[in-house]
C-alpha positions in Angstrom: -5.8 3.4 30.9 -8.2 1.3 32.6 -8.1 -2.3 33.8 -10.6 -4.7 31.7 -14.2 -4.5 33.1 -15.3 -7.5 35.3 -18.7 -6.9 33.9 -20.4 -4.3 31.4 -21.8 -4.2 27.9 -20.4 -4.3 24.8 -22.2 -2.8 21.1 -21.2 -1.9 18.4 -21.1 2.1 17.8 -22.3 2.2 14.1 -25.9 1.1 14.1 -28.1 -2.5 14.3 -26.5 -5.2 11.9 -23.7 -3.2 11.4 -21.3 -5.5 10.6 -19.9 -6.0 7.6 -16.4 -5.8 7.1 -16.4 -5.9 3.6 -15.7 -3.1 0.9 -16.4 -2.5 -2.2 -13.6 -3.7 -4.7 -14.5 -1.8 -7.7 -14.4 -3.4 -10.9 -12.6 -0.3 -12.5 -9.6 -0.7 -10.7 -9.4 -4.2 -11.8 -10.4 -2.8 -15.5 -7.5 -0.3 -15.2 -4.4 -2.8 -14.2 -6.3 -5.8 -16.5 -5.5 -3.1 -19.6 -2.3 -1.9 -18.4 -0.7 -5.2 -17.9 -1.7 -6.1 -21.2 0.5 -3.7 -22.5 3.1 -4.5 -19.9 3.8 -7.8 -21.0 3.3 -6.7 -24.9 5.6 -4.6 -24.7 8.7 -6.0 -22.2 8.7 -8.6 -24.9 9.9 -6.2 -27.7 11.9 -4.4 -25.0 13.9 -7.2 -24.1 14.8 -8.4 -27.8 15.5 -4.7 -28.3 18.0 -4.5 -25.5 19.4 -7.9 -26.7 20.1 -6.9 -30.3 21.1 -3.3 -28.9 23.2 -4.6 -26.0 21.7 -1.9 -23.7 21.7 -3.3 -20.4 19.3 0.1 -19.8 17.4 -1.3 -22.0 17.2 -4.6 -20.6 17.4 -4.0 -17.2 14.1 -1.5 -17.7 12.6 -4.6 -19.9 13.5 -7.1 -16.7 11.6 -4.9 -14.4 8.5 -4.4 -16.6 8.5 -8.7 -16.7 8.1 -7.9 -12.7 5.6 -5.7 -13.7 3.8 -7.6 -15.7 3.2 -10.2 -13.3 3.0 -8.4 -10.3 0.1 -6.5 -12.0 -1.4 -10.1 -13.0 -0.5 -10.8 -9.0 -2.8 -8.0 -8.8 -5.9 -8.5 -10.7 -5.9 -12.6 -9.2 -6.0 -10.6 -5.8 -9.1 -8.5 -7.2 -10.8 -11.6 -7.4 -9.8 -12.9 -4.4 -10.8 -9.8 -3.2 -14.5 -9.9 -4.6 -15.5 -13.6 -2.0 -17.2 -12.7 0.3 -16.4 -13.1 4.0 -17.4 -16.3 5.9 -17.6 -17.7 8.8 -13.8 -18.0 9.1 -12.9 -15.2 7.2 -15.4 -12.6 9.1 -12.8 -9.4 8.0 -13.2 -11.4 4.4 -9.9 -11.6 1.6 -9.8 -8.0 1.4 -6.0 -8.2 2.6 -5.4 -10.2 0.0 -4.8 -6.7 -1.9 -2.1 -5.8 0.7 -0.3 -8.7 0.3 0.2 -8.3 -3.0 1.1 -5.0 -3.1 3.2 -6.1 -0.3 4.8 -8.5 -2.5 4.6 -5.8 -5.4 7.7 -4.2 -2.8 10.1 -6.9 -2.4 9.9 -7.8 -6.1 11.1 -3.8 -7.1 13.1 -3.9 -3.9 14.7 -7.4 -5.8 15.0 -5.6 -9.5 16.8 -2.4 -7.6 19.9 -5.6 -6.7 20.2 -6.7 -9.6 20.7 -3.7 -11.7 23.1 -2.5 -10.0 25.0 -5.9 -9.6 24.5 -5.7 -13.6 25.7 -2.3 -13.7 29.3 -3.2 -11.6 29.4 -5.4 -14.5 29.6 -3.2 -17.1 31.0 -1.3 -15.8 33.6 -3.6 -15.9 33.8 -4.6 -18.7 32.0 -1.9 -21.4 30.7 -3.6 -24.0 29.3 -2.5 -27.2 25.9 -0.5 -27.7 24.0 0.5 -30.9 22.9 3.8 -29.7 19.7 4.3 -32.4 17.9 1.3 -32.3 18.0 1.4 -28.5 16.9 5.1 -28.4 13.7 4.0 -31.1 13.3 1.4 -28.8 13.2 3.6 -24.9 11.2 6.2 -26.7 8.4 3.8 -27.5 8.3 2.5 -24.7 8.1 5.9 -22.7 5.3 6.7 -24.5 4.3 3.5 -23.7 4.6 3.5 -20.0 3.0 7.0 -20.1 -0.2 5.7 -21.0 0.2 3.8 -17.4 0.8 5.5 -15.6 -1.9 8.1 -16.8 -4.5 5.4 -16.8 -3.5 3.9 -12.8 -3.1 7.0 -11.6 -6.6 8.2 -12.3 -7.9 5.9 -10.7 -8.4 5.4 -6.9 -5.4 7.1 -4.8 -6.7 5.0 -1.6 -6.6 1.7 -3.2 -2.8 -0.1 -1.6 -2.7 -2.9 -4.3 -3.8 0.1 -7.5 -0.6 2.2 -6.3 2.0 -1.1 -6.7 0.9 -1.4 -9.5 0.9 2.8 -10.2 4.5 3.0 -9.4 5.7 -0.1 -10.7 4.6 1.9 -13.9 6.1 4.3 -13.0 9.8 2.8 -12.2 9.7 1.7 -16.3 9.1 5.6 -17.1 12.3 6.4 -15.5 14.2 3.4 -16.9 12.9 4.5 -20.4 13.7 8.5 -19.8 17.8 7.1 -18.4 17.4 4.6 -21.5 16.7 7.3 -23.9 19.0 9.4 -22.7 21.6 6.8 -22.5 20.5 6.6 -25.5 21.3 9.8 -26.8 24.7 10.3 -25.2 26.5 7.5 -26.7 25.5 9.0 -29.2 27.0 12.1 -28.8 30.3 11.0 -26.8 30.8 7.3 -28.0 30.8 6.9 -23.6 29.4 3.4 -23.7 29.6 3.9 -19.9 26.7 6.1 -20.0 24.6 2.4 -20.4 25.0 1.1 -17.0 25.3 4.7 -15.4 21.9 5.8 -15.9 20.5 2.6 -14.9 21.8 3.0 -11.8 20.5 6.6 -11.3 17.4 5.2 -12.2 16.9 1.7 -10.3 18.5 4.1 -7.2 14.6 6.7 -7.5 12.8 3.7 -8.1 14.0 2.6 -4.0 12.4 5.1 -2.3 9.0 4.4 -3.3 9.1 0.6 -3.8 10.3 0.5 0.6 7.2 3.2 1.9 5.1 0.6 -0.8 6.4 -2.7 1.3 6.6 -0.7 4.6 3.0 0.6 4.8 1.7 -2.6 4.1 3.8 -4.5 7.0 1.9 -1.9 9.3 -1.4 -3.1 7.4 -0.4 -7.1 8.6 1.0 -6.5 11.8 -2.2 -4.4 12.6 -0.3 -1.3 14.0 -2.4 1.9 14.7 -2.5 4.0 12.1 -0.9 7.2 10.5 -2.0 9.8 11.9 -3.8 9.2 14.6 -2.6 9.3 18.6 -4.1 6.7 20.4 -3.6 8.5 24.1 -5.0 11.6 22.5 -7.9 9.8 21.6 -8.9 8.7 24.7 -8.7 11.6 26.5 -10.9 13.1 23.1 -13.6 10.2 24.3 -13.5 10.8 28.3 -14.1 15.0 27.3 -17.2 13.8 25.7 -20.3 14.3 28.1 -22.0 11.5 29.9 -18.7 9.9 29.7 -16.3 9.5 32.9 -12.9 7.5 31.5 -12.0 5.8 28.6 -9.3 3.7 28.6 -8.3 0.2 25.7 -8.6 2.2 23.1 -7.2 0.1 19.5 -7.6 0.6 15.8 -5.6 -0.8 13.1 -6.4 -1.2 9.8 -8.0 -4.0 8.0 -7.4 -2.7 4.3 -6.1 0.5 2.2 -8.0 3.2 4.3 -10.5 0.9 6.4 -9.5 1.8 9.9 -11.6 -0.2 12.6 -11.0 0.5 16.2 -12.9 -0.8 20.0 -12.6 1.2 23.1 -14.0 1.0 26.3 -16.0 3.4 27.8 -17.4 4.0 31.3 -21.1 6.3 31.6 -20.9 9.1 33.7 -23.5 9.7 36.7 -27.2 8.2 36.1 -26.7 8.8 32.5 -28.0 6.1 29.5 -25.6 4.0 29.2 -26.4 2.4 26.1 -26.5 6.5 24.4 -22.8 6.4 24.3 -21.7 4.2 21.9 -23.5 6.3 19.0 -22.4 9.0 21.0 -18.0 7.8 20.9 -18.7 6.3 17.3 -19.8 9.3 15.5 -17.0 11.6 17.8 -14.2 8.9 15.9 -16.1 9.5 12.6 -16.4 12.7 12.5 -12.9 14.0 14.0 -11.0 11.1 12.7 -12.9 9.2 10.1 -13.0 6.0 11.6 -16.5 4.4 10.4 -16.7 1.6 12.3 -15.8 1.1 15.6 -17.7 -1.4 19.1 -17.8 0.3 22.0 -17.6 -1.2 25.2 -19.6 0.0 28.1 -18.5 -0.6 31.3 -20.8 -0.2 34.6 -18.2 -0.1 37.3 -14.1 0.6 36.3 -11.0 0.2 38.1 -8.1 2.2 37.5 -4.9 0.7 37.7 -3.5 2.6 40.6 -6.7 2.0 42.4 -6.4 -1.5 41.7 -3.1 -2.4 42.6 -4.1 -0.6 46.1 -6.6 -2.8 47.0 -4.0 -6.4 45.8 -1.2 -5.0 48.9 
């Protein structure tokens, strides 16, 4: 790694005027989430009533899941509206990380819901109650159709949008809940064993944990400005140093602005009589081609002192 220079030249490697860190918030993603929100909120009420009348924890748990999903979808819609606001002098990157915050909230609510379902299932196992399997099956079947439609609508959108992905994972959790409720209803109708209801509720909740945890950890990585997955800073510095006209490279930093947009900065020093003004574009093109990094700030240093040489001079 190279120490910071005493004097140098800083330039953006993606061309003059390329300081727009904003991203387009697609109307398509917002429209998909709005449509699914209406269906989810409406059916959550139907399912809650059906679960209460039939005495089914699987339906009540799935209704609670759908209520939390409706709230999460509403949060996602609000996030899209805020993200459309233009960048200003204070928030130069704009408001797009509001979408990441919404995705983090979605994942966190999923984990809390899983914990509630597990606790309620334990209570039901200790004290089983009567369950009306017929109404339970009918309500769960309608829920399955609603969730399949919602999942299809969201899955056909932008897969790189973490906000949309969070909404999709919520709907998939609902879909699994409907499948579990159907299985429990059929099992109870055939065997009369009401314990199938809380047991399958726990199994369905377990299937949601992994997706929810991934969503939470990915959102935290973005908010902490961690190096994006698949990028090795050391290897990239070596690759840049090997480019023609570059003597050394260091201080490479990369982070995710929002979803799939990566921002990076790096210091380079020219080799011999190389024109330093040509290096930013060279480095930016290489990073874009090899690592899909769109926005790069390259600082060209006239004199670079290694850590070892710097330490020797201080003695």
